[in-house]
C-alpha positions in Angstrom: 94.4 75.8 373.1 91.6 77.2 375.0 89.9 74.7 377.5 86.0 75.3 377.2 83.5 72.6 378.1 79.7 73.0 378.9 80.5 73.1 382.7 78.4 76.0 383.9 75.8 75.1 386.5 72.9 76.8 385.0 72.7 76.8 381.1 71.0 79.8 379.9 69.0 80.1 376.8 68.2 82.8 374.3 65.1 83.5 375.7 66.1 83.8 379.3 68.6 86.5 378.1 65.7 88.3 376.0 63.7 88.4 379.2 66.4 89.8 381.3 66.9 92.6 378.7 63.2 93.3 378.5 62.8 93.6 382.4 65.9 95.8 382.4 67.5 94.2 385.1 71.0 93.7 384.4 72.3 95.1 388.0 68.8 94.8 389.8 65.6 93.5 389.9 62.9 96.0 388.9 60.5 95.4 391.8 63.5 95.7 394.2 64.6 99.2 392.9 61.1 100.3 392.9 60.9 99.4 396.9 64.4 101.2 397.5 64.1 104.3 400.1 64.4 107.7 398.8 66.0 108.8 402.1 69.1 107.9 404.3 72.8 107.7 403.2 72.7 105.5 400.4 70.1 107.4 398.7 71.7 111.1 399.3 75.1 109.4 397.9 73.6 108.2 394.9 71.5 111.4 394.1 74.2 113.8 395.3 76.3 112.1 392.2 73.3 112.1 389.9 72.7 116.0 390.2 76.6 116.4 389.4 77.5 117.7 385.8 77.9 114.6 383.8 81.4 115.4 382.1 82.8 114.2 379.0 83.0 110.4 378.6 86.5 109.0 378.2 86.8 105.3 377.8 90.4 105.5 377.0 91.2 106.9 380.6 91.0 104.1 383.2 90.3 106.7 385.8 87.5 108.9 384.3 84.6 108.8 386.8 81.9 109.9 384.3 80.8 106.5 383.9 79.8 105.9 387.5 78.2 109.4 387.6 76.3 108.4 384.7 75.2 105.1 386.5 73.9 107.1 389.4 71.8 109.3 387.0 70.3 106.0 385.7 69.6 104.7 389.1 67.8 107.8 390.0 65.9 107.7 386.8 64.7 104.1 387.2 63.6 105.1 390.8 61.8 108.5 390.7 61.1 108.7 386.8 62.5 112.2 386.5 63.1 112.7 382.8 66.0 114.8 382.9 68.3 112.2 384.2 67.4 109.8 381.6 68.1 112.5 378.7 71.6 113.0 380.1 71.9 109.5 380.5 71.4 108.9 376.8 73.4 111.9 375.7 76.4 110.7 377.8 76.2 107.0 376.3 76.2 108.4 372.7 79.1 110.7 373.6 81.1 107.5 374.9 81.2 105.9 371.6 84.6 106.0 369.9 86.4 107.3 373.1 87.9 103.9 373.5 90.4 104.8 370.6 93.8 104.9 372.0 93.3 103.5 375.2 93.9 99.8 376.5 91.4 97.1 377.3 92.2 97.9 380.9 90.7 101.1 380.4 87.8 99.8 378.2 87.1 97.2 381.0 86.8 99.4 383.6 84.7 102.1 381.8 82.2 100.3 379.6 80.2 98.4 382.3 78.6 101.2 383.9 77.3 102.8 380.6 75.7 99.4 379.6 74.1 99.5 383.0 73.1 102.8 382.9 71.5 102.1 379.5 69.7 99.1 380.7 68.2 101.1 383.5 66.6 103.9 381.6 64.8 101.4 379.0 67.5 101.6 376.3 68.3 104.3 373.8 65.4 105.2 371.4 65.4 104.8 367.5 68.3 105.4 365.7 70.3 106.1 368.5 69.7 102.7 370.1 70.8 101.1 366.8 74.0 103.3 366.6 74.9 102.0 370.1 73.9 98.9 370.0 76.1 98.4 366.6 78.6 100.0 368.5 78.7 97.9 371.4 78.8 94.6 368.9 81.7 96.1 367.3 83.8 97.4 370.4 84.2 93.9 372.0 86.6 93.0 368.9 88.1 96.4 368.6 92.2 96.0 369.0 93.4 98.1 371.6 96.4 98.1 373.9 96.2 94.8 375.5 94.5 93.1 372.8 90.7 93.0 372.5 88.0 93.0 375.4 87.2 89.3 374.8 91.0 88.1 374.2 91.8 89.9 377.5 88.8 88.4 379.4 90.4 85.2 378.2 94.0 85.2 378.9 94.8 87.7 381.6 93.7 86.1 384.9 94.2 89.4 386.9 92.5 92.7 387.2 92.8 93.3 383.3 90.9 90.3 382.7 88.3 90.8 385.3 87.4 94.2 384.4 87.3 93.4 380.4 85.1 90.3 381.5 82.6 92.6 383.5 82.1 94.9 380.5 82.0 92.1 377.9 79.4 90.4 380.0 77.6 93.8 380.6 77.5 94.0 376.7 76.4 90.5 376.1 73.4 90.3 378.4 72.2 93.6 377.2 72.4 92.7 373.5 70.8 89.2 374.3 74.0 87.5 373.0 73.3 84.3 374.8 76.4 82.6 372.9 78.8 84.9 374.1 77.2 85.3 377.4 77.5 81.6 377.8 81.4 81.4 376.7 82.2 84.5 379.1 80.4 82.6 382.1 82.5 79.6 381.1 85.5 81.8 381.5 84.5 83.3 384.8 83.9 79.8 386.1 87.3 78.8 385.2 88.9 81.9 386.7 86.9 81.0 389.8 88.9 77.6 390.1 86.9 75.2 387.7 89.7 74.6 385.2 87.4 71.9 383.5 85.0 74.9 382.5 88.0 77.0 381.1 92.0 76.9 381.6 93.2 79.0 378.7 94.5 81.9 380.9 98.4 83.0 380.6 99.4 83.4 384.2 102.5 85.3 385.7 104.7 84.0 388.5 103.1 81.4 390.5 104.4 82.0 394.0 100.8 82.4 395.6 99.3 79.7 393.8 98.0 76.6 396.0 99.1 74.4 393.0 101.6 75.9 390.5 100.8 73.0 388.3 97.2 73.9 388.0 97.1 77.5 388.6 93.5 79.2 388.9 92.1 83.1 389.7 91.0 82.0 393.2 92.8 79.9 395.4 90.7 76.5 396.3 89.0 76.1 399.7 91.2 74.9 402.4 94.4 75.7 400.6 97.6 76.4 402.9 101.0 77.0 402.6 103.6 76.6 405.2 100.9 76.7 408.1 99.1 79.6 406.6 95.8 79.9 404.7 95.7 80.9 401.4 92.3 80.0 400.8 90.7 82.5 398.8 93.9 84.5 397.5 93.9 86.1 394.2 97.5 84.6 393.2 98.0 86.7 389.9 96.8 89.9 391.5 98.5 89.0 395.1 101.8 88.3 393.2 102.3 92.1 392.5 103.3 92.2 396.2 106.4 90.1 395.6 107.0 86.4 396.5 105.1 84.6 399.0 105.6 85.8 402.5 104.1 86.2 406.3 102.1 88.4 407.0 100.9 88.9 403.7 101.4 92.4 402.2 98.5 94.6 401.4 98.2 94.4 397.6 95.7 96.7 396.4 95.6 95.1 392.8 93.1 92.2 394.4 90.5 94.6 395.2 90.7 96.2 391.6 90.3 92.6 390.3 87.2 91.9 392.3 85.6 95.0 391.2 85.3 93.2 387.7 84.7 90.0 389.2 81.5 91.2 391.2 80.3 93.0 388.1 80.5 89.6 386.1 79.0 87.7 389.0 75.8 90.1 389.4 74.9 90.3 385.6 75.5 86.4 385.6 73.4 85.9 388.7 70.5 88.2 386.9 70.8 86.2 384.0 70.2 82.8 385.8 73.6 81.4 386.6 74.1 80.3 390.3 77.5 81.9 389.9 77.9 82.9 393.7 78.1 79.2 394.6 80.8 78.5 391.9 84.4 77.9 393.2 83.0 76.2 396.5 81.8 80.2 397.0 85.2 81.3 395.7 84.1 85.3 396.0 82.8 84.8 399.2 86.3 83.3 400.3 88.4 85.9 398.6 87.0 88.6 400.9 87.2 86.4 403.8 90.9 85.8 403.1 91.5 89.7 402.9 89.7 90.6 406.0 91.0 88.1 408.3 94.6 86.7 407.0 95.6 89.8 405.4 93.9 92.2 408.1 92.8 94.4 404.7 89.4 95.3 404.3 88.1 97.3 401.6 88.6 100.9 401.7 88.4 104.1 399.3 86.7 103.2 395.8 86.6 99.8 396.9 84.2 100.5 399.6 81.0 99.3 397.4 82.3 95.7 397.3 81.3 94.2 400.3 77.7 95.7 400.2 77.4 93.5 397.2 79.0 90.3 399.1 76.8 90.9 402.1 73.9 90.9 400.0 74.5 87.9 398.0 76.2 85.8 400.9 73.9 87.1 403.8 77.0 87.8 405.7 78.1 91.3 407.4 81.4 92.2 406.2 82.1 95.9 407.4 81.3 98.4 405.1 81.5 102.3 404.4 78.1 104.3 404.5 78.2 106.0 402.4 80.7 104.5 399.9 82.4 105.5 397.4 81.7 104.0 393.8 84.7 102.2 391.9 86.1 102.4 388.9 83.6 100.1 387.1 80.6 100.3 389.2 79.0 101.6 392.5 76.0 102.7 394.5 75.8 99.3 396.1 75.1 101.3 399.3 71.9 102.1 398.4 70.9 99.5 395.6 72.4 96.4 397.5 71.7 97.7 401.0 70.6 94.7 403.1 69.9 91.5 401.7 68.7 88.1 403.4 71.3 87.4 406.2 71.4 84.0 407.6 69.5 83.4 410.8 70.8 84.1 414.1 74.5 85.2 412.9 76.4 88.0 414.9 77.9 91.0 413.2 80.8 89.7 411.1 83.9 91.9 411.8 86.6 89.8 410.1 87.0 86.1 409.3 89.5 83.3 408.6 91.6 83.4 411.4 93.4 79.9 411.2 92.9 76.6 408.8 90.0 74.5 408.7 89.3 71.8 411.2 88.2 68.5 410.0 84.6 68.0 410.5 83.9 71.4 412.2 80.5 72.3 411.6 80.1 75.5 408.7 78.5 78.8 408.7 78.7 81.0 405.7 80.2 78.0 404.0 83.3 78.1 405.9 84.4 75.9 408.8 83.0 77.4 412.3 86.4 77.5 413.8 87.7 79.7 411.2 85.2 82.8 412.2 86.7 85.2 414.9 86.3 88.7 415.7 89.3 91.1 414.9 88.6 94.7 415.7 90.0 97.2 414.9 91.3 96.2 411.4 94.8 97.7 410.6 94.3 100.4 407.7 97.8 101.1 406.8 100.1 99.6 403.8 97.9 100.4 401.3 99.8 101.0 398.0 99.0 103.0 394.9 95.6 103.1 393.1 97.0 102.8 389.7 96.9 99.2 388.4 98.6 97.8 385.4 
């Protein structure tokens, strides 16, 4: 049975969700967006994508990049007000309807969120078009595809399938003002981040990378160790794709695939009023810290947009690609989330988490200070295939 209790750190009332929708800030605060520069590598990156032909949306193709191009057009419209970009967004979102048929919940999870974010950025679809699009969004969450439904995948699969499904589910719930489903989805995400009292209905695979096989979680708890090595921040149900536990840890790209969906969930929940970045002892931060220092495996390729969000929301300085390629589910954070509010007097963070915590050690970034050290350069070899299942 699914284990749900009212355990979210910030309960969200329907009125707050409605306010978020009306303000058009599922992804970014409108005032911040209006202040972003229209020059520099980040802007040039998103503008270049916005100027490309849209292409034909295909929600059944997990590699289709039309979704993030549409998101780029929406961001440029929201910043400049240039009408042609809004028209292209509206046309693409309508064309996406029904293209999920024959696909999987992984494909739908990866693809859908960017269209929902784009629709929000342009102020929604007009009139009958908007009603048609919204009706489809309500239904598509429950449509049976390979892997189940978007909602069942989010609630059963504690890996990249589930996190991407969750990203799109939460985008839809927030956009439609579905406070009930948003609240439930938030509890599922909090459970994935490690709070089993919020939700414990996942079906885990082999448990070799779990800190506690009797109480598996989506991200290992703070301070977890095995055989003298830190596994604090490991995503066990994706890291297991590299095989049994061994050291040094293999570079497993499924982990970054899972974090793509997890970050989309976090951004939208944060903008809906949840203190999600603190959940699980800052679980999302710890995941990136482990990948950078213990695994020596920074984000690269179409995962390069992820560290920009971590830096923005946690005030750290993980290495970033500039410009950064968009991901499968979202992107353009090298423009939209450049900067943030770094913690005072912190050095450039090149890599972190080199050894286990010392009891009583002072903390920085919510982590024991003696765990932070520089590793330069990062090893960049050992990346596996981009295809995830």
